[in-house]
Backbone as a printed PyTorch tensor [residue, N CA C, xyz], in Angstrom:
tensor([[[ 82.8450,  83.0240, 136.0170],
         [ 83.8910,  82.8510, 135.5950],
         [ 84.3380,  84.1300, 136.0490]],

        [[ 86.1330,  83.9420, 135.7490],
         [ 87.3870,  85.2660, 136.4310],
         [ 86.9570,  86.2690, 135.3370]],

        [[ 86.6850,  87.4470, 135.9500],
         [ 86.9780,  88.7890, 134.9370],
         [ 88.2500,  88.2670, 134.9970]],

        [[ 89.5900,  88.2520, 135.3460],
         [ 91.0410,  88.5520, 134.9490],
         [ 91.5470,  87.2180, 134.5900]],

        [[ 92.6010,  86.4160, 133.9110],
         [ 93.5320,  84.8990, 133.7570],
         [ 93.8430,  85.6180, 134.9800]],

        [[ 95.3670,  84.6740, 135.9510],
         [ 96.3240,  85.1180, 136.8590],
         [ 97.1870,  84.5990, 135.8070]],

        [[ 98.0560,  85.0940, 135.8940],
         [ 99.3690,  84.5930, 135.0310],
         [100.5260,  83.7910, 135.5340]],

        [[100.7550,  82.0200, 135.1210],
         [100.1950,  81.2260, 135.9920],
         [102.4760,  80.8890, 134.9660]],

        [[102.7240,  80.7340, 134.4790],
         [103.8320,  80.8470, 133.7990],
         [104.4820,  82.6270, 133.2060]],

        [[106.3610,  82.1490, 133.4340],
         [106.8450,  84.0750, 132.7330],
         [107.0570,  83.5990, 131.7330]],

        [[107.2780,  85.1810, 131.1100],
         [107.9840,  85.1800, 129.6910],
         [109.3420,  84.9320, 129.6730]],

        [[110.0210,  84.2110, 128.8240],
         [110.9410,  83.9190, 128.6290],
         [112.6880,  85.3100, 129.0780]],

        [[113.0490,  84.9090, 129.9490],
         [113.8760,  85.9660, 129.8460],
         [113.3770,  87.2990, 130.8220]],

        [[113.2400,  87.0510, 131.8910],
         [112.3860,  87.2690, 132.6150],
         [112.4860,  86.6380, 134.1050]],

        [[113.3190,  87.4630, 134.5510],
         [113.8230,  86.8460, 136.2130],
         [114.2400,  87.1940, 137.7510]],

        [[113.3520,  86.7840, 138.2410],
         [113.0030,  87.0100, 139.8110],
         [113.4370,  86.1530, 140.6390]],

        [[113.8640,  87.5280, 141.6270],
         [114.6280,  86.8050, 142.9330],
         [114.1360,  85.9610, 143.4640]],

        [[113.1370,  84.1920, 144.3020],
         [112.3940,  83.8720, 145.0390],
         [113.2910,  84.5650, 146.8980]],

        [[112.5790,  85.3080, 147.2900],
         [112.7760,  85.4040, 148.6860],
         [111.8830,  84.4500, 149.4890]],

        [[111.5470,  83.2700, 149.4910],
         [111.0770,  82.4080, 150.0550],
         [112.1330,  81.1380, 149.7310]],

        [[111.6440,  81.0190, 148.3920],
         [112.9780,  79.6220, 148.2850],
         [114.6800,  80.3090, 147.8150]],

        [[114.6500,  81.8480, 148.2650],
         [116.0940,  81.4300, 148.3010],
         [117.1510,  80.9490, 147.0380]],

        [[116.3570,  81.0090, 146.1200],
         [116.7240,  81.5750, 144.2510],
         [116.0680,  82.3950, 143.4620]],

        [[116.9100,  82.3630, 142.2220],
         [116.1390,  82.4760, 141.2390],
         [115.5750,  82.0920, 140.3380]],

        [[114.1990,  82.6720, 140.3330],
         [113.8990,  81.4700, 138.7890],
         [113.1970,  82.4710, 137.9540]],

        [[113.5060,  81.8320, 136.8000],
         [112.6690,  82.5840, 135.2390],
         [111.9570,  82.6060, 135.2160]],

        [[110.9210,  83.2710, 134.7410],
         [108.9930,  83.9940, 135.5040],
         [108.4350,  83.5270, 136.6000]],

        [[108.1780,  84.5520, 136.2610],
         [107.4120,  84.6860, 138.1690],
         [107.1600,  83.4780, 138.2990]],

        [[107.0780,  82.1250, 139.4000],
         [106.9920,  81.4180, 139.9730],
         [106.3320,  81.4360, 141.2570]],

        [[106.5490,  82.2460, 141.8070],
         [106.0840,  82.6510, 143.1570],
         [105.3200,  83.6370, 143.6240]],

        [[104.3370,  83.3080, 144.3210],
         [103.9700,  84.9700, 144.0500],
         [104.4300,  86.3600, 143.8660]],

        [[103.6320,  87.7680, 143.9900],
         [104.4830,  88.5470, 144.1220],
         [105.4950,  88.7900, 145.2580]],

        [[104.2350,  88.5130, 146.3650],
         [104.2550,  89.3570, 148.1990],
         [105.8710,  88.2880, 148.6700]],

        [[106.6790,  87.7970, 147.0800],
         [108.3120,  86.9170, 147.3070],
         [108.6770,  86.5220, 146.6510]],

        [[108.2920,  87.8620, 145.3840],
         [109.8360,  87.5990, 144.4040],
         [110.1000,  89.4910, 144.4860]],

        [[111.3560,  89.7830, 144.3400],
         [112.0490,  91.5390, 143.7130],
         [111.6680,  91.1840, 141.7120]],

        [[111.5990,  91.9180, 141.8710],
         [112.2970,  91.5220, 139.8330],
         [111.3160,  92.5510, 138.9710]],

        [[111.0080,  91.8440, 138.1670],
         [112.2300,  91.8490, 136.9470],
         [113.4000,  92.1470, 137.1250]],

        [[113.7650,  91.0970, 136.9060],
         [116.0720,  92.0130, 135.9450],
         [115.8720,  91.0160, 135.0390]],

        [[117.0830,  92.0090, 134.3190],
         [117.5650,  91.6600, 132.5820],
         [118.0670,  89.5380, 132.5820]],

        [[118.8600,  89.7640, 133.2590],
         [119.8210,  87.7200, 132.9920],
         [119.6030,  86.7030, 134.2590]],

        [[119.7270,  85.9610, 134.2120],
         [120.3900,  85.5840, 135.8750],
         [120.4510,  86.2710, 136.7910]],

        [[121.6350,  86.5610, 135.9550],
         [122.9390,  86.9570, 136.8340],
         [122.5610,  88.7750, 137.7480]],

        [[121.7900,  89.1500, 136.5820],
         [121.4280,  90.0820, 137.7070],
         [120.6320,  90.2850, 138.7160]],

        [[119.5910,  89.3310, 138.8440],
         [118.1320,  88.3190, 139.7720],
         [120.0320,  87.8270, 140.9740]],

        [[120.2400,  86.7500, 140.7550],
         [121.2590,  86.4060, 141.3250],
         [121.9750,  87.3250, 142.9980]],

        [[122.9500,  88.4530, 142.2360],
         [122.9740,  89.1520, 143.1080],
         [121.9210,  90.4750, 143.7450]],

        [[120.4000,  89.6040, 143.5470],
         [119.2980,  90.8530, 144.3700],
         [119.1420,  91.7330, 145.6970]],

        [[119.7480,  89.9110, 146.2740],
         [120.0900,  90.8290, 147.8020],
         [120.7540,  91.7970, 148.1750]],

        [[122.0140,  91.6600, 147.2760],
         [123.6740,  92.4880, 147.4050],
         [123.1090,  93.6390, 147.3190]],

        [[122.3340,  93.7040, 145.7840],
         [121.7000,  94.6620, 145.3380],
         [120.9810,  96.0180, 146.6390]],

        [[120.2690,  95.3850, 146.8220],
         [119.6630,  96.0260, 148.6880],
         [119.9130,  96.0870, 149.2880]],

        [[120.7170,  94.7620, 149.6030],
         [121.2250,  95.8530, 151.5080],
         [122.7370,  97.1120, 150.1560]],

        [[123.0370,  97.0670, 150.1960],
         [123.6800,  98.6410, 149.2580],
         [122.4320,  99.3890, 149.1080]],

        [[121.8470,  99.6220, 148.3000],
         [120.2820, 100.6470, 148.9440],
         [120.0280, 100.8330, 150.1680]],

        [[120.1140,  99.4830, 150.6390],
         [119.4120,  99.8930, 152.3980],
         [120.4890, 100.2530, 153.7140]],

        [[122.0360, 100.1350, 152.8370],
         [123.4910, 101.1090, 152.9950],
         [122.9560, 101.8720, 152.8260]],

        [[123.0700, 102.9830, 151.9890],
         [123.2550, 103.8070, 151.3610],
         [121.5900, 105.2610, 151.9360]],

        [[120.5520, 104.6800, 151.9980],
         [119.5920, 105.5300, 152.3470],
         [119.5290, 105.4170, 153.6350]],

        [[120.1970, 104.2630, 154.4720],
         [120.5430, 104.6590, 156.3710],
         [121.6190, 105.4620, 156.2730]],

        [[122.4270, 105.8270, 155.5900],
         [123.5610, 107.0570, 155.5700],
         [123.2450, 108.5310, 155.2970]],

        [[121.3640, 108.4620, 154.3210],
         [121.6550, 109.9910, 153.3420],
         [121.4130, 111.2260, 154.2950]],

        [[122.1960, 111.7040, 154.9250],
         [121.0850, 113.1930, 155.5120],
         [120.1930, 113.5590, 155.6010]],

        [[118.9850, 113.2590, 153.9350],
         [118.3580, 114.1950, 154.2160],
         [117.5180, 113.4400, 154.5110]],

        [[117.4170, 111.9010, 155.0260],
         [116.8230, 111.0440, 155.3960],
         [116.3380, 111.5260, 156.7180]],

        [[117.5380, 112.8920, 157.9580],
         [116.9360, 112.4150, 158.9600],
         [117.7190, 113.7670, 159.6250]],

        [[116.8370, 114.3840, 160.5370],
         [116.9660, 115.4050, 161.0050],
         [117.9050, 115.6690, 162.0930]],

        [[117.7570, 117.6370, 162.1590],
         [118.8450, 117.4590, 162.7370],
         [118.7410, 116.9490, 164.7230]],

        [[117.2980, 116.5610, 165.0470],
         [116.3810, 116.4880, 166.7180],
         [117.2010, 115.6250, 166.5670]],

        [[116.1950, 114.2810, 165.2340],
         [116.9240, 113.3060, 165.6270],
         [117.2400, 112.4430, 165.9090]],

        [[119.0490, 112.5190, 165.7410],
         [120.3680, 112.8520, 166.1430],
         [120.8470, 113.0510, 167.1580]],

        [[120.2150, 114.3530, 167.1970],
         [121.3720, 114.8130, 168.7180],
         [120.1140, 113.9200, 169.7610]],

        [[119.2260, 112.6140, 169.6750],
         [118.5210, 112.3110, 171.2040],
         [118.8900, 111.2920, 170.8860]],

        [[119.9760, 111.2620, 169.4590],
         [120.7180, 109.6400, 170.0820],
         [120.0440, 108.3520, 169.7790]],

        [[118.7880, 108.4490, 169.6480],
         [118.0600, 107.2210, 169.0000],
         [117.7020, 107.4400, 167.9130]],

        [[116.8750, 106.8510, 166.7950],
         [115.8670, 107.0650, 165.5900],
         [114.4300, 107.4730, 166.0960]],

        [[113.6260, 107.9370, 164.9900],
         [112.7350, 108.3030, 164.9440],
         [112.1000, 108.8820, 164.5360]]])
């Protein structure tokens, strides 16, 4: 007998973006390792990859994440 029951269906109103199938899902249909969310709306989940790209670009250009030694060497450290 399992100690913890795995939740196989999501709650209405929970939206996720599945990275494997590249689609928006209501409730967690796919494993957690393959999804982003939860999001408040279907539209917000549909823009998950755009938001991730924006955040990655911000982090890539954030001077707090780059030291001077790494910049002087011309390569990423």
